[in-house]
N, C-alpha and C positions, 0 to 999 in steps of 0.2 A: 260587095263592100260591107263589111259588119259596122253597126252602127251600135255609137257607147250611149244609151240613157245617161250614165252617169258617172262621168271621169274627176277625180283628185286629184290634185296636182302638187305635189308636197314640195315649194323651194319656187317660188313662180320667180325663175330669173330669166335669162336669156335661154337657157333651155329648156326648161318646163313651159313659159311662158309662148317662146315661140310655139312646140309640139299642141297648146290650147290654140292659139290663133289657127295654125293650120288646119288642126280638126272643123274648128268654126269655120273655114271656108269653104272649106271640101262637106260640110255639112252632114260631116262623122259622128257628130258628138250633139247630145241635149243640153246638157247641164255642166258646167265645168265649177269646181269646188277648189278653190286656193288655200294651201295649207302655207306658214314661213313664218320665220322667227321677227321678220321684222315687222310692225303695223303699218307702218307709212310703204312700202313697197307692199304688201297686199293690199292698203287703199290705194295706192297707183294703177295696179294692178286693176283693181276694180273699175278705177276711172276710164281705164283705156281698154276698158269691155275683153280683159284677155281671160279675167272669170266674173262668173255669177253671182259668187257670191263670198266670203270665206269662209273655213273652217276650222276645225280644228282634230290632234291625232285623238279623236273619240268616236263612239261608237255611233253616233249618230251620223256622223260625215261621211266613216270609214263601211258601217255594216252594209250601205245595200248600194256599193260604188260598183262599178260593172269592171273598171278598171281603175290603179291605183298607178301612178305614177314619181316615182322615188329620184326628183332631182336635185340632190344635193351634194355636195363633198363627198369624198369616197369617205374621211374621217368623220361624218356625221350616222352615216349610214348607218352602224351597229347600234346607237341608241333610239335611232328612228324606228327600225325593225324590231328592237325591244317592246317597244313604244305599242307599235301597231299589232302587233302578231293576238294578241286576244283578241280584238277588236273587229278584225276582216269577217268581212260574212262570208258563207261556205262555198259561193259563187266566185266572188272577186278576184279579182287576178293582178298581180301586183309587175310591174315593170323596173327598171331602175333604166339610169343615163351614165352610171360611174364610168371612166375613164378607164378604171382595172378593172381588170373581170376574176379571177383567180381569189383576191382577198373578198369580192363581195360574196362570191358564193359561199365560201368560207363561210363567211358571217350570217348567208342567209341559210344555210344548212341548221346552224347551232341556234337563230333567233328566229326565224321562221315555223319551221317544226310540221305545223297541222297543215299548213298554207304552203308548204315547200314545192306539193306537185304543180301549183298555182304562179308559182315566180318563175318569171322568163328573164333573164340576165339580158340586159344591151348598152349600146354603147354610139349612139349618134354621132359618126364622124365628122362635125359641122360644127362652126360656133363663130365668134371673135372675139374681139379682147375686150367688148363692151360687158356689162353686166347688170342685174338687177330687169326690175319689169320694164321701163321705157328701153331695155336692147332689144325689148320681143319680137319680131317680125315674122309674119306666115310663111314669106319664102324661103324660111334657112336650110330647110332640109329638102327643097326640091333640086333634084338631082347629083344629092350626096348618101354617101354612103351608111347602112346604119347596118351594124352587125350584132348577130343574139348569140348567145353561148346557151344553148338551151340544156340543162339539167336532162339527165337520164329519164328520168323518174315524173318527166312534165308531163301533164294533160294536153293532146295532141289541141284540144280545142282551145288552150290558153297559149300556144306557139301562135294557134292558126289569129288570134283574136290580137296578139300585140303584133306579128308580121303585118297584119292588114291595115290595124292603125298607121302604123309607120309610112306604108304603101299611099295610106289616104294624103298625108305630107306630102308624098310626092319623092319619098326616100328612095334608094336601091339598096333593097335587103338583101345581106348575107350570114351565110351561119361559120363559126369557128369553135375549136374548143380554146377554152379559158387560158392557156398556155400559149396558146399559138398569139393567139388575140394581144396578149400582154408582151411576148417577143415584140411583134409586128410596132405595135403604139410608142415601144419604150426606142425604136429607131427612128420614126417620120413625127412623132408626134412629141415625145417625155425628152428626149434631149434638145429638141430644137429651142422648146421651149428654156430650159434650163440655162442654152449656150447664150438666149439672149439676155437672158435674167444676171448672166454671168457677167457678159462685155459690159453693159449698163452700169452694172457696180462696180466692174473694175473703173471703169470713167467717173461714177462721180463720187469712188474715194482717194481721186487723185489730188493732189494740193489746187491744180491750176484746174480743176473738174470746171467751174463757171466758163472761161475762156475756151476749153475743147469742145464744149455743148455749144457753142454759140459760132460754131466753124461744124458741127456733124448737118447733115444734108439730107437728101433722100439713099444712100446707100447706109448710113447708120439709120434713119430714119424705117425702111422698107425689114432691116435684117430684124430691128428689136421691138417691130410692131407687138409681137404676142406678151414682151414683157410687160404689159401693160395689163392684162389678164388678171383677173382673182389671183394674189400672192396665196390664201387659204386656201383656194383649190388644188394648186400647184404645187404647195407644200403638200396635201396630202397623199397627192399622185405620186408625185416622187419617194414618199415612204411607203408606197403602197405597193410599188412595182421596183422597187430597191435593187432587188438582185438581176431584172433584166436591164435597168437605168444604167447598172453600176459596171455590167458587161459594155455596154453601147457608147458607157464614159472613156472604158478603157480601149475600146478599140478605137474611138473617135484620136484621145491621147496619142494613140500610135501613129495614126493619118496624119497628126499636125507636125510630132517629130520627123516623117519623112518630107513633108514640103520645110521644115529647118532645115535640113540636112541639106537638100535642092539649093535653096537663098545660100546658106554658108559656104558651097561650094561651086557658086556664081553658075548653077544649069540650066541654063536657058531653056534648051531643050525642053530636059525634065520639068517644067513648069511650066510653059507652054502644051505638053502631051497633057499634063495633067488638069489642067484647065479648061482644054479643049475639048476632053472628057466628060469634064464635068457638063460644059456649056451643052454637048450633044446629048447628054441622058437628061436633063432637064428639060431642051426642048421637045424631046421626044416626049414624055410626062406632060408637057401643057399642051402638045396635041394631042396626048390619048385622052386627055382628061376635057376634050370639048366634044 
């Protein structure tokens, strides 16, 4: 297990904060410096012992860091990368936790330049609908998948360090090409979030919204839980992965049209077959994930 003497977390929320806590619990990190836009959130991270000290996007913070984690919304990646590029130490490894990868890789190629060989793109497939330092917990990544999308010119040592840190968090690490990653996540993550937001928005815009919400129970709560996630983050994800997401929205729309036709013609057999197939597929997925 590689030990990181100095970790800099840019964006000390659920993702970045949980990363720091997990590494602390594993004894895999010495000192954690937190950088963020909100002074109140950074102060809370200090109080919760997620970080050991506040920092900034400056040479004293970044110049001697062993690892820098960019845990900011993908829409903030370009300005952050641009600012840190001239400040990184010659041995500093950088990784990210963005939910899209093709756009992040392209931004890194433009902005990081001299440090590009030490930038290892990553995405922890774990989270909750909560945000901020108070949402962080050390167990978030245990048994969860983390996908790395290494660059062809990455230094082997940089890849090994990033892989090792995520494994120290308890994660199962795999590798993908950025395009494959974005297509897969559009289907099983980005589309579900859009659907949850859209359903809540539809109900909220109704003339009798208050009455409708008063009757909403477990099914509505379960389906729409992820609509409590960060709007800023999901705005950025949708726009960054728009091509793959639009393709999935088209396929899903086609599926809804199929269900609508079954209901219109009173096709009980067809509906039951569809629901049974979906039920069985979900049960297999839940069983395989245990």
